[in-house]
C-alpha positions in Angstrom: 110.1 -100.1 26.3 112.7 -99.7 29.0 116.2 -98.8 27.7 119.4 -99.1 29.8 122.7 -97.6 28.6 125.9 -98.9 30.1 128.9 -96.7 29.3 132.4 -97.5 30.7 135.3 -95.1 30.7 139.0 -95.1 31.7 140.8 -91.8 31.9 138.5 -90.1 29.4 138.1 -86.6 30.9 138.7 -85.2 27.5 135.5 -86.6 26.0 133.2 -87.6 28.9 131.6 -84.2 29.3 130.6 -84.2 25.6 129.2 -87.7 25.8 127.2 -86.9 29.0 125.9 -83.7 27.5 124.7 -85.5 24.4 122.9 -88.1 26.5 121.2 -85.3 28.5 120.0 -83.7 25.3 118.3 -86.9 24.0 114.6 -86.4 22.9 114.0 -89.8 24.6 116.1 -90.2 27.8 117.3 -93.6 28.9 115.4 -95.3 31.7 118.7 -95.9 33.4 122.3 -94.7 32.5 125.0 -96.7 34.2 128.4 -95.0 34.1 131.2 -97.4 34.9 134.5 -96.0 36.0 136.9 -98.7 35.0 139.8 -97.6 37.2 140.4 -94.0 36.1 143.2 -92.0 37.6 142.2 -88.6 36.0 139.1 -86.6 36.8 136.7 -88.8 34.8 135.2 -90.4 38.0 134.4 -87.0 39.5 132.9 -85.8 36.2 130.6 -88.8 36.3 129.6 -88.4 39.9 128.9 -84.7 39.3 126.6 -85.6 36.4 124.8 -88.2 38.4 124.1 -86.0 41.3 120.4 -85.0 41.3 119.6 -87.4 38.4 117.9 -90.5 39.9 118.1 -92.4 36.6 121.9 -92.2 36.5 124.2 -94.3 38.6 128.0 -94.6 38.8 129.7 -97.9 39.4 133.4 -98.1 40.4 135.7 -100.8 39.3 139.1 -101.2 40.9 142.2 -99.7 39.3 144.0 -102.0 36.9 147.7 -102.4 36.7 149.4 -100.6 33.8 149.2 -102.5 30.5 151.1 -102.2 27.2 147.7 -102.3 25.4 144.7 -101.8 27.6 142.3 -103.0 24.8 144.1 -106.3 24.4 142.0 -108.1 27.0 138.5 -106.8 26.0 138.3 -104.7 29.1 135.3 -102.7 27.8 133.3 -105.9 27.4 134.3 -107.1 30.8 133.2 -103.8 32.3 129.9 -103.9 30.4 129.0 -107.5 31.4 130.1 -106.8 35.0 127.9 -103.7 35.2 124.9 -105.4 33.6 125.0 -107.9 36.5 124.4 -105.0 38.8 121.4 -103.6 37.0 118.1 -104.2 38.9 115.8 -102.6 36.3 113.7 -105.0 34.2 115.0 -103.7 30.9 113.9 -104.4 27.3 116.9 -103.1 25.5 120.4 -102.6 26.8 123.2 -100.7 25.2 126.9 -100.9 25.5 128.2 -97.5 24.5 131.6 -95.9 24.4 132.2 -92.6 26.2 134.0 -91.0 23.2 130.7 -90.3 21.4 128.7 -87.1 20.7 125.2 -88.5 20.1 122.7 -87.0 17.7 119.7 -85.7 19.8 117.2 -88.3 18.4 119.5 -91.4 18.7 117.5 -93.2 21.4 114.2 -92.3 19.9 115.3 -93.6 16.5 116.5 -96.9 17.9 113.4 -97.4 20.1 111.2 -97.0 17.1 113.3 -99.5 15.2 113.0 -102.1 17.9 109.3 -101.5 18.3 108.5 -101.8 14.6 110.6 -104.9 13.9 110.3 -107.8 16.3 113.1 -109.7 14.5 115.6 -106.9 15.2 118.0 -108.3 17.8 120.9 -105.9 17.7 121.1 -102.3 16.5 123.5 -99.5 16.5 124.1 -96.0 15.1 125.8 -95.0 11.9 128.9 -93.0 13.0 130.8 -90.1 11.6 134.4 -89.0 12.3 135.7 -85.4 11.9 138.0 -84.7 9.0 141.0 -82.4 9.0 138.6 -79.4 8.8 136.5 -80.6 11.7 133.6 -81.6 9.6 131.8 -84.8 10.3 132.3 -87.5 7.6 130.2 -90.7 7.6 132.3 -93.8 8.1 131.4 -96.4 5.4 130.0 -99.6 6.9 127.7 -102.4 5.8 124.2 -101.9 6.9 124.1 -105.1 8.9 127.3 -104.3 10.9 126.8 -102.9 14.4 129.9 -101.1 15.4 131.4 -101.7 18.9 130.9 -98.1 20.0 127.1 -98.4 20.0 125.7 -101.9 20.6 122.0 -102.1 21.5 120.7 -105.6 22.4 117.1 -106.7 22.6 116.7 -108.7 25.8 115.6 -111.9 24.1 118.6 -111.7 21.7 121.0 -111.0 24.5 119.7 -113.9 26.6 120.5 -116.1 23.5 124.0 -114.9 22.8 125.3 -113.7 26.2 127.4 -113.7 28.1 129.9 -113.1 25.4 133.4 -114.6 25.5 135.7 -111.8 26.8 138.2 -112.0 24.0 139.3 -109.7 21.2 136.9 -110.2 18.4 133.8 -110.3 20.6 132.2 -107.5 18.7 132.1 -109.6 15.6 131.1 -112.8 17.3 128.0 -111.1 18.9 126.4 -110.1 15.7 127.4 -113.3 13.8 125.8 -115.4 16.6 122.8 -113.2 16.7 122.2 -113.6 12.9 122.9 -117.3 13.2 120.1 -117.5 15.9 117.6 -115.8 13.5 117.9 -112.2 14.6 118.5 -109.2 12.3 121.3 -106.8 13.0 121.4 -103.2 11.6 122.9 -99.8 12.1 120.6 -96.8 11.7 121.1 -93.2 10.6 119.5 -90.6 12.8 117.3 -88.1 11.1 118.4 -84.5 11.6 121.8 -85.1 13.1 125.2 -86.9 13.1 126.5 -89.2 15.8 130.2 -88.4 15.9 132.9 -90.8 17.1 135.3 -88.4 18.7 138.2 -90.8 18.6 139.1 -92.1 15.2 139.1 -95.8 14.5 142.6 -97.1 15.5 143.1 -94.0 17.7 144.0 -96.0 20.8 147.8 -95.8 20.8 150.2 -96.2 17.9 148.5 -97.0 14.6 150.6 -100.1 13.8 149.7 -101.6 17.2 146.0 -101.1 16.2 146.6 -103.0 13.0 148.2 -105.8 14.9 145.3 -105.8 17.4 142.8 -106.1 14.5 144.7 -109.1 13.4 144.4 -110.6 16.9 140.7 -109.9 16.7 140.5 -111.9 13.4 142.2 -114.8 15.2 139.9 -114.6 18.2 136.6 -114.8 16.2 138.1 -117.5 13.9 138.6 -115.7 10.5 139.6 -118.0 7.7 143.3 -117.7 6.7 142.3 -116.9 3.2 140.1 -114.0 4.5 143.0 -112.8 6.6 145.4 -112.9 3.6 143.0 -111.1 1.2 142.0 -108.5 3.8 145.6 -107.8 4.5 146.1 -107.1 0.8 143.1 -104.8 0.8 144.5 -102.9 3.7 147.9 -102.5 2.0 146.1 -100.7 -0.8 143.3 -98.8 0.8 144.0 -97.9 4.4 146.8 -95.7 5.7 149.7 -96.5 6.3 149.0 -98.9 3.5 151.5 -101.7 2.9 153.0 -101.7 6.4 149.6 -101.5 7.9 148.3 -104.6 6.1 151.5 -106.4 7.0 151.0 -105.6 10.7 147.4 -106.9 10.4 148.6 -110.2 9.2 151.5 -110.2 11.8 148.9 -109.7 14.5 146.9 -112.7 13.3 150.0 -114.9 13.0 151.4 -113.9 16.4 148.1 -114.8 18.0 148.1 -118.1 16.3 151.6 -119.0 17.4 150.8 -118.2 21.1 147.4 -119.8 20.8 145.5 -116.7 22.0 141.9 -117.2 23.3 139.4 -118.0 20.6 135.7 -118.5 20.1 134.2 -122.0 20.3 135.1 -124.3 17.4 131.5 -124.6 16.2 131.1 -120.8 15.9 134.5 -120.5 14.2 133.6 -123.1 11.6 130.2 -121.5 10.8 131.8 -118.1 10.6 134.5 -119.4 8.2 131.9 -120.9 5.9 130.1 -117.6 5.9 133.3 -115.7 5.0 134.2 -118.2 2.2 130.7 -117.8 0.7 131.0 -114.0 0.8 134.5 -114.2 -0.8 133.2 -116.4 -3.6 130.3 -114.1 -4.2 132.6 -111.1 -4.3 135.0 -112.8 -6.8 132.1 -113.6 -9.1 131.0 -109.9 -9.1 134.4 -108.3 -9.2 137.9 -108.8 -7.9 138.1 -108.6 -4.1 141.0 -106.2 -4.1 139.0 -103.7 -6.1 136.3 -103.5 -3.5 135.8 -100.2 -1.5 137.2 -100.0 2.0 135.2 -102.0 4.5 135.2 -101.9 8.3 137.5 -104.5 9.9 135.6 -106.7 12.4 136.6 -105.9 15.9 138.3 -102.5 15.1 135.7 -100.2 16.6 137.8 -99.3 19.6 
């Protein structure tokens, strides 16, 4: 099985050496590691070039510098960089991964996922269970449904990718991909790695001011077509269960409403309709079991940046 990793970065000199070191320590090395400099102005590009030197299975691709933006994640730049880089890969790959550069991978990560793909022909997308460091610096596992594959580690089987890709380059793409994959008959799952933790070095919502992150999450919900009832209920859950609580949940709903007013880019209508039916079914199921607002915190689709 040939595995390609594509990792894009933009001004991430603070975390790139840790990520590269964790890739080099893998018990199963990638067949190709593609490092995409997405217009860095710090030393990230040099760090990548130094790492690639003498490693024939590592290449560095350079994208032009981008003009300054109020929120660099607002236009799905990481997905654009991934799909652009994938078009430059000549290797006949079986599995391709879109990975963030702010990760410290457990040593057996690639070996674990290779075994998962090899043992389950229906597995179309896979990822790693992630931890974040608490105030004491200890890794704490981030709660997430088993079928959810977080944006920081997206592994696609080739046949699955050829069915769902290329993905629309909009906020919310990292919910659309797994929904469309499951709709096409594929399984999606995140896996824990035996004997180690994969640590997300930047906490969820860590790109810029936290309230801007909440608004961006609302825009994600608009992009993939969340049902208004889902948006409302999830906003109330955030008000109770995720810091900064009330104001955070309000900003989530403001982000969705603002995207609706300006008619921000969205997924195709057929996909939105199918996804809404799925959300309503899950809401009904949750209400039958217990009140939705009493559910434990769940990851917000599209918030993995």
